[in-house]
One Martini backbone bead per residue (centre of mass of N, CA, C, O) as a GRO file, in nm:
protein
   61
    1MET     BB    1  -3.101   0.685   1.641
    2PRO     BB    2  -2.811   0.742   1.768
    3GLY     BB    3  -2.486   0.713   1.716
    4HIS     BB    4  -2.177   0.671   1.740
    5PRO     BB    5  -1.922   0.897   1.710
    6ASP     BB    6  -1.721   0.671   1.556
    7GLN     BB    7  -1.887   0.557   1.313
    8GLY     BB    8  -1.790   0.727   1.070
    9SER     BB    9  -1.486   0.649   1.078
   10ALA     BB   10  -1.531   0.344   1.056
   11LEU     BB   11  -1.676   0.347   0.781
   12CYS     BB   12  -1.447   0.480   0.627
   13PHE     BB   13  -1.236   0.260   0.680
   14VAL     BB   14  -1.397   0.026   0.555
   15GLY     BB   15  -1.424   0.154   0.275
   16LEU     BB   16  -1.120   0.164   0.214
   17LEU     BB   17  -1.075  -0.142   0.238
   18VAL     BB   18  -1.268  -0.223   0.011
   19LEU     BB   19  -1.124  -0.068  -0.216
   20LEU     BB   20  -0.854  -0.215  -0.187
   21LEU     BB   21  -0.963  -0.498  -0.238
   22LEU     BB   22  -1.077  -0.446  -0.521
   23PHE     BB   23  -0.812  -0.361  -0.651
   24LEU     BB   24  -0.659  -0.630  -0.596
   25VAL     BB   25  -0.854  -0.819  -0.743
   26VAL     BB   26  -0.833  -0.691  -1.023
   27ARG     BB   27  -0.527  -0.725  -1.049
   28CYS     BB   28  -0.518  -1.035  -1.021
   29VAL     BB   29  -0.705  -1.102  -1.260
   30ARG     BB   30  -0.528  -0.968  -1.477
   31ILE     BB   31  -0.280  -1.148  -1.427
   32LEU     BB   32  -0.422  -1.422  -1.482
   33LEU     BB   33  -0.515  -1.354  -1.781
   34ASP     BB   34  -0.223  -1.170  -1.829
   35PRO     BB   35   0.095  -1.231  -1.732
   36TYR     BB   36   0.291  -1.097  -1.960
   37SER     BB   37   0.213  -0.788  -1.930
   38SER     BB   38   0.346  -0.752  -1.625
   39MET     BB   39   0.608  -0.842  -1.750
   40PRO     BB   40   0.911  -0.804  -1.825
   41SER     BB   41   1.066  -0.867  -2.126
   42SER     BB   42   1.351  -0.966  -2.014
   43THR     BB   43   1.237  -1.234  -1.864
   44TRP     BB   44   1.108  -1.383  -2.147
   45LEU     BB   45   1.331  -1.375  -2.374
   46GLY     BB   46   1.612  -1.414  -2.292
   47HIS     BB   47   1.920  -1.569  -2.346
   48LYS     BB   48   2.163  -1.700  -2.538
   49GLU     BB   49   2.329  -1.831  -2.269
   50GLY     BB   50   2.119  -1.789  -2.069
   51LEU     BB   51   2.171  -1.767  -1.757
   52ASP     BB   52   2.306  -1.587  -1.540
   53ARG     BB   53   2.523  -1.567  -1.304
   54GLY     BB   54   2.316  -1.590  -1.012
   55GLN     BB   55   2.055  -1.627  -1.159
   56PHE     BB   56   1.817  -1.803  -1.035
   57ASP     BB   57   1.901  -2.006  -0.793
   58TYR     BB   58   1.618  -2.150  -0.736
   59ALA     BB   59   1.614  -2.334  -1.000
   60ILE     BB   60   1.808  -2.561  -0.886
   61VAL     BB   61   1.632  -2.662  -0.629
   0.00000   0.00000   0.00000
């Protein structure tokens, strides 16, 4: 039974979406298991005088 002519391109598109989803899931799991490895070291080492003026304004809220 022959399929629709666009069935091959639709399956290719779905396959690419599944690969993208798997990549994002693996990346999120790695970040959850070791969050500090993906963060730049300057953000968690801190400053001697605390946060710079204007940096992380949302921390005050």
